[in-house]
C-alpha positions in Angstrom: -10.5 -9.7 10.9 -7.4 -8.6 13.0 -5.4 -11.5 11.6 -6.3 -10.4 8.0 -5.3 -6.7 8.8 -1.9 -7.8 10.3 -1.3 -10.3 7.4 -2.0 -7.7 4.8 0.1 -5.1 6.7 3.1 -7.6 6.7 2.6 -8.4 3.0 2.4 -4.8 1.9 5.5 -3.8 4.1 7.4 -6.5 2.4 6.3 -5.4 -1.0 7.2 -1.7 -0.2 10.6 -2.9 1.2 11.1 -4.9 -2.1 10.2 -2.0 -4.3 12.6 0.3 -2.3 15.3 -2.3 -2.4 15.0 -2.8 -6.2 14.9 1.0 -6.8 11.5 0.8 -8.6 10.0 3.8 -6.4 13.0 6.1 -7.2 12.9 5.1 -11.0 9.1 6.1 -11.0 9.7 9.3 -9.2 12.4 10.3 -11.8 10.1 9.6 -14.8 6.7 10.7 -13.6 5.6 14.0 -15.1 2.9 14.8 -12.5 3.8 16.5 -9.2 0.9 14.7 -7.4 2.1 11.3 -8.3 5.7 12.2 -7.5 4.4 13.3 -3.9 2.3 10.1 -3.6 5.3 7.9 -4.3 7.4 9.8 -1.7 4.8 9.3 1.0 4.9 5.9 2.7 1.3 6.3 4.0 -0.1 7.1 0.6 1.9 4.3 -1.2 0.8 1.7 1.4 -2.8 2.9 1.2 -2.8 2.5 -2.7 -0.9 -0.8 -2.6 -3.4 -2.1 -0.2 -6.3 -1.1 -2.2 -4.8 -2.9 -5.3 -4.3 -6.0 -3.1 -7.9 -5.9 -1.7 -9.9 -5.3 -4.8 -9.6 -8.8 -6.2 -10.4 -10.1 -2.6 -13.5 -8.0 -2.5 -14.6 -9.3 -5.9 -14.3 -12.8 -4.6 -15.9 -12.3 -1.2 -18.1 -9.1 -1.5 -17.4 -8.0 2.0 -17.6 -4.2 2.3 -15.6 -4.2 5.5 -12.4 -4.7 3.2 -12.5 -1.1 2.3 -11.8 0.0 5.9 -8.6 -2.1 5.9 -6.4 0.1 3.7 -6.5 3.0 6.3 -5.6 0.8 9.1 -2.8 -0.9 7.2 -1.3 2.4 6.0 -1.4 3.6 9.6 0.4 0.6 10.8 3.0 0.8 8.1 3.5 4.5 8.7 4.1 3.7 12.3 6.6 0.8 11.5 8.7 2.8 8.9 
């Protein structure tokens, strides 16, 4: 399970770096009308948590392991520490 957490953390960190490099996060922040979504996009912890949930939902539907829902908090904490 630790290998899965670290692998997902590295993948999500790479996706976040790619989104930041391309400028998609700033583009979404300029065009969003909701203050809540603007704040979520500017928070690395929140963005990592939501990206991890999007990554793990298909994995959960394949495996039906409920422990996958604890992974986003751990991954978001790791990414928040890295960045």
